[in-house]
C-alpha positions in Angstrom: 127.5 79.8 123.6 126.4 81.0 120.1 124.7 84.4 119.7 121.1 83.3 119.5 121.6 81.0 122.5 123.1 83.9 124.5 120.2 86.3 123.6 117.6 83.6 124.6 119.4 82.9 128.0 119.9 86.6 128.8 116.3 87.3 127.9 115.0 84.4 130.1 117.2 85.4 132.9 115.9 89.0 132.9 112.3 87.9 132.9 112.9 85.4 135.7 114.7 88.0 137.8 112.0 90.6 137.4 109.2 87.9 137.9 110.8 86.6 141.1 111.0 90.3 142.3 107.3 91.0 141.5 106.2 88.0 143.3 108.0 89.1 146.4 106.3 92.5 146.5 103.2 90.8 147.9 105.1 90.5 151.2 105.3 94.3 151.3 101.5 94.8 151.3 100.8 95.6 155.0 98.8 97.8 157.1 100.8 101.0 156.2 100.0 100.3 152.6 96.4 100.2 153.4 96.6 103.4 155.5 98.3 105.1 152.5 95.6 104.0 150.2 92.8 105.1 152.8 94.6 108.6 153.0 94.2 109.0 149.1 90.6 107.8 149.1 89.6 110.3 151.9 91.5 113.1 150.4 89.6 115.9 148.9 92.4 116.7 146.6 94.4 115.1 143.8 97.4 112.8 143.9 100.7 114.5 142.9 103.2 111.9 141.7 106.7 112.9 141.5 110.3 111.5 140.8 113.4 111.9 138.8 115.2 109.8 136.1 113.6 106.5 135.4 111.3 107.0 138.4 109.8 110.0 136.8 108.9 108.0 133.8 107.2 105.4 135.8 105.4 108.2 137.7 103.9 109.4 134.5 102.4 106.0 133.8 101.0 105.7 137.3 99.5 109.1 137.0 97.8 107.9 133.6 96.5 104.8 135.4 95.2 106.9 138.3 93.4 109.3 136.1 91.8 106.5 133.9 90.5 104.7 136.8 88.8 107.5 138.7 91.6 109.1 140.9 92.6 112.5 139.7 96.4 112.7 139.5 99.1 115.0 138.2 102.7 114.4 137.4 105.2 116.8 138.7 109.0 116.3 138.0 111.0 116.5 141.2 113.7 118.7 139.5 111.3 121.1 138.1 109.3 121.3 141.3 112.3 123.1 143.1 112.5 125.4 140.3 108.9 126.7 140.3 106.6 123.8 139.8 105.8 123.5 143.6 102.8 125.6 142.8 101.3 122.5 141.3 100.6 121.2 144.8 97.4 122.4 146.3 96.6 122.3 150.1 94.3 119.1 149.8 96.6 117.2 147.4 98.6 114.1 148.6 102.2 113.7 147.3 103.5 110.3 146.1 107.3 110.4 145.7 108.9 107.7 143.8 112.7 106.8 144.2 114.6 103.6 144.5 117.3 105.0 146.8 115.2 107.7 148.4 118.4 109.7 148.8 118.8 111.6 145.4 119.8 115.3 145.5 116.5 116.4 144.0 114.3 114.4 146.5 116.3 115.7 149.3 115.8 119.3 148.1 112.1 118.8 147.4 110.9 117.1 150.6 111.4 120.0 153.0 109.1 122.2 150.9 106.4 119.4 150.9 106.8 118.9 154.6 106.4 122.5 155.3 102.8 122.5 154.0 99.7 120.5 154.9 100.2 117.9 152.4 100.7 114.2 153.3 103.6 112.4 151.7 103.7 108.8 150.5 107.1 107.3 149.7 107.4 104.5 147.1 111.0 103.4 147.6 113.2 100.4 147.8 115.0 101.8 150.7 112.9 102.0 153.9 115.9 103.5 155.8 116.4 106.4 153.2 115.8 110.2 153.8 112.5 109.8 151.7 111.2 107.1 153.9 112.1 108.7 157.1 110.3 112.0 156.2 107.1 110.3 154.6 103.8 109.9 156.3 103.5 106.5 154.7 106.1 104.2 153.1 105.2 101.7 150.4 108.1 99.2 149.9 109.2 98.4 146.4 112.4 96.6 147.5 114.1 94.6 145.0 117.1 92.4 145.6 118.8 93.2 142.3 118.3 94.7 138.9 117.9 92.6 135.9 120.9 94.5 134.4 124.0 92.1 134.6 126.0 95.0 136.2 123.0 95.7 138.7 123.0 99.2 137.5 120.4 100.1 134.9 117.0 100.5 136.6 115.1 97.5 135.3 113.6 95.3 138.1 113.3 98.3 140.4 111.3 100.3 138.0 109.1 97.3 137.2 108.5 97.0 140.9 107.5 100.7 141.1 105.0 100.3 138.2 103.4 97.2 139.9 103.0 98.9 143.2 101.5 101.9 141.4 99.1 99.5 139.6 98.2 97.8 143.0 97.5 101.3 144.5 95.2 102.3 141.5 93.3 99.0 141.6 92.7 99.3 145.4 91.3 102.9 144.8 89.2 101.7 141.9 87.5 99.1 144.1 87.0 101.5 146.9 85.3 104.0 144.6 83.1 101.4 143.1 84.5 102.2 139.7 82.4 100.4 137.1 82.8 99.6 133.3 80.4 102.5 132.7 82.7 104.8 134.5 85.7 103.5 132.7 83.9 104.2 129.4 83.6 107.9 130.4 87.4 108.1 130.6 87.9 106.1 127.4 85.6 107.3 124.8 88.0 106.8 121.9 89.4 103.7 120.2 88.1 100.1 120.3 88.1 99.7 124.0 85.9 102.8 124.5 83.6 101.6 121.8 83.1 98.2 123.4 82.0 100.0 126.6 79.6 102.7 125.2 78.7 101.9 121.5 75.2 100.8 121.1 73.3 99.0 118.3 71.2 102.0 117.8 74.3 104.1 117.1 75.2 101.8 114.2 71.7 100.9 112.8 70.8 104.6 112.4 73.7 105.1 110.1 72.7 102.2 107.9 69.8 102.0 105.2 66.7 100.3 106.5 65.6 97.4 104.1 62.1 96.5 104.5 59.3 94.7 102.5 55.8 93.4 103.3 54.9 89.8 103.3 52.9 90.3 100.0 55.9 92.1 98.2 56.8 90.4 94.9 60.1 88.6 95.1 61.4 90.9 92.4 60.9 93.8 94.7 62.5 91.8 97.6 65.6 91.3 95.4 65.8 95.0 94.5 65.4 96.1 98.2 68.2 93.8 99.3 70.4 95.0 96.4 69.7 98.8 96.9 69.9 98.8 100.6 73.4 97.0 100.7 72.9 95.0 103.8 72.4 91.6 102.3 69.1 91.2 104.1 65.7 92.8 104.3 63.1 92.6 107.2 59.7 91.5 106.5 57.4 94.0 108.3 53.7 94.1 109.1 52.3 97.0 111.2 55.9 98.0 111.9 56.6 94.9 113.5 59.2 92.2 112.2 57.5 89.1 111.1 60.3 87.6 109.1 63.6 88.1 107.3 65.0 87.3 103.8 68.7 87.1 103.2 70.7 87.1 100.0 71.2 83.3 100.8 67.3 82.8 100.7 67.3 84.5 97.2 69.9 82.1 96.0 68.1 79.1 97.4 64.8 80.4 95.8 66.4 80.7 92.4 67.8 77.2 92.6 64.4 75.8 93.8 62.0 77.6 91.3 62.4 77.7 87.6 59.7 80.2 87.4 59.4 83.0 90.2 56.3 84.7 88.9 53.7 85.0 91.6 56.1 84.4 94.5 55.8 86.6 97.5 58.0 87.5 100.3 56.0 85.3 102.6 56.7 82.3 100.5 60.5 82.5 101.1 61.0 84.3 104.3 62.3 82.8 107.5 60.1 83.4 110.5 61.2 84.2 114.1 64.5 85.9 112.9 67.3 86.6 115.3 66.8 90.2 116.5 68.2 92.5 119.1 67.0 95.5 120.9 68.5 98.9 119.8 69.6 99.7 123.4 72.0 96.9 123.9 75.8 97.2 123.4 77.3 96.6 120.1 79.7 94.1 121.7 76.6 92.1 123.0 75.2 92.0 119.4 78.4 90.6 118.2 78.1 87.8 120.8 74.5 87.0 119.4 76.2 86.9 115.9 78.9 84.5 117.1 76.5 82.3 118.9 74.2 81.8 115.9 76.8 82.0 113.2 75.1 84.9 111.4 76.5 88.1 110.0 73.4 90.3 110.1 70.9 91.2 112.9 67.6 92.9 112.7 67.1 95.7 115.3 63.8 96.6 117.0 62.9 99.4 119.3 59.8 99.0 121.6 58.9 95.9 119.6 58.9 97.8 116.3 61.4 97.5 113.4 64.3 99.9 113.8 66.9 98.7 111.3 69.8 96.3 110.6 73.4 95.9 111.6 76.0 93.9 109.8 79.2 92.2 111.1 81.1 94.5 108.7 79.8 97.5 110.8 81.3 96.0 114.0 84.7 95.3 112.3 84.6 99.0 110.9 84.0 100.3 114.5 86.8 98.3 115.9 84.6 96.1 118.1 86.2 92.9 116.8 
């Protein structure tokens, strides 16, 4: 087998091995899993997630997922815990201990201290006969038959299984808490994801210039307004209400149609019933309107009065697209 063929074959085998193991995890979702989730939901404290080695790395990701979906959580390394970090655990907290074997030295040293307090212990392990499982109040099985590693040594399938079970726990808690997209936005204010959930049309329009003319404005004034306000469009306004729109495309069509533009007014070239949106809607909803109608600008109104303009480039700049 040549090198490329071997690489492809090994990659496929690793993915299939882990995929089969993940599918099998569904058989471990039982009443005890549900009871463990209920104990977290009913707790007045936080979730302390601990582990060692690769399991500790998975624990940090599970903590991040818990926190981002409304379940307060803290990572505590099991080795550090027995050297002073046990003070991290408060009386109302629940401890989730992650370990494939459930019999590591650090875990065996840590568990008696946890058990001596009022805290409930949830084991996330591949070994239901382990010391960890025997001492835990609840056991969540993340059993895997073998690692993707050809020597069955490097934590691969087992850590993937731990990660998936952690995600399952977080999603169950998210649903029980009624955690919505608005709640999600509170925890993700940065980046394009957060902006899709909280950035509103008004936030963008207020930062842009506000092109507007009246229906009786001379077309030369219309051209100047579109040019100076840099939006490629201007609203035609009467009594603060939008009655039409003129785009730079309308200007080009006008110049092709008329040899003499003297005497032409905005009302002669404007489009009536332009596409517009309320200032209060999300920017991502405005993008959907643009996509639906194949346009790159939208007029914005607030309380049925002209508010401003947003451009497709604004949404690109904000990372909405």
